[in-house]
N, C-alpha and C positions, 0 to 999 in steps of 0.2 A: 270185732277185732280186725282192724286193718293192718297192713304191713307197717304203717308209720303211726305210732300212737303219740299222744301229746308229750309224754315224758321223753320220747326219743328227740323231739324238737327242742326240749329244754336242754338235753345233753349236748346236742349239736350247737346250740347257742352258747353254752358255757365253754365249749371247746374253742369256738370262734372267738369268744371274748378273751380267752387265755392267749391264743395265738396272735391276734391282731391288736388287742387293747381296745378300751372303750371308745376312743376317738375315731379310730379307723373303722370300727364296726358301724358307728353312726354314719360315717361317710359312705361306706359300702351300701348301707340300707337306703340312704337318700338317693344314691346313684341308681340302685336297683329299682326303687320306686319310680324315679323319673323315666327310666328305660321302659318300665311296664306301661306307664301313662302314655309315652310317645308311641309305643307299639299299638296300644288300644286305639289311639287317635288315627293311626295309619290304617288299621284294619277297618275302622268304622268310616273312613273316608273324610274325616274332619281334618282340617289343617290346624297346626298348632296355633296358639294364640299369637297374634301379630305383635311385634315389638311396639312400644309406645312411639308416637310420632316425634320426630326430632324437634327440638326447640327452635323458635324463630331465629334466623341468623342475626348476628350483631349488626348494628348500623354500619354501613360502608362510608368511609370518609372520602375526602376529595378524589383520591385516585381509585377509580373503579377497577377492580381486578376480577378476572374470570379464570376458571379452571381450564387448562389447556386440553384436558381429556374429555370433559363433558360439557364445558361452557357455563357451568353454574357460577353465580356471583359469589365472590369471596369477601370476607371481612378483611379489614386492613391488616390485622395481626394473625390471620389464619395461616396455619402450617399444613393443614390437610383440608381437602375439599369436603364440605358437609354432604354433598350429593353422592360422590363415588369413592371418597376416601383416598384419592391420589395425593401424594405429597406435593405441595406447591412451594415454589421459591418465594421467600419473603423479600421485600425490596432491599433490605440490608444484606441478605445472603446472595442476592443476584449480583451485587457490586463487589462482593468479597469472594474470590475464588477459593479461599482456604476453607470456607464453611461448606459442609456437606449437606 
């Protein structure tokens, strides 16, 4: 007989379900599970799984554009640099001072 028996856990779960509701309890459980997974990976020295590689950039049309921050090539209709995420001015917004 330990200090925390299985029926104690059931009572705690029912109380949490009443307080937070079923949707929030699922969110809390998912967040708690992800936190435990990240903690274990950090303790074991493994790095988290890397994000998928970005898709190939769209074809650049006649006017080659480059990011002013990192120098990466930009698509003709790009609003953000695919390499560093910096906001870039589109040709139409550069001519129009009212556009932010």
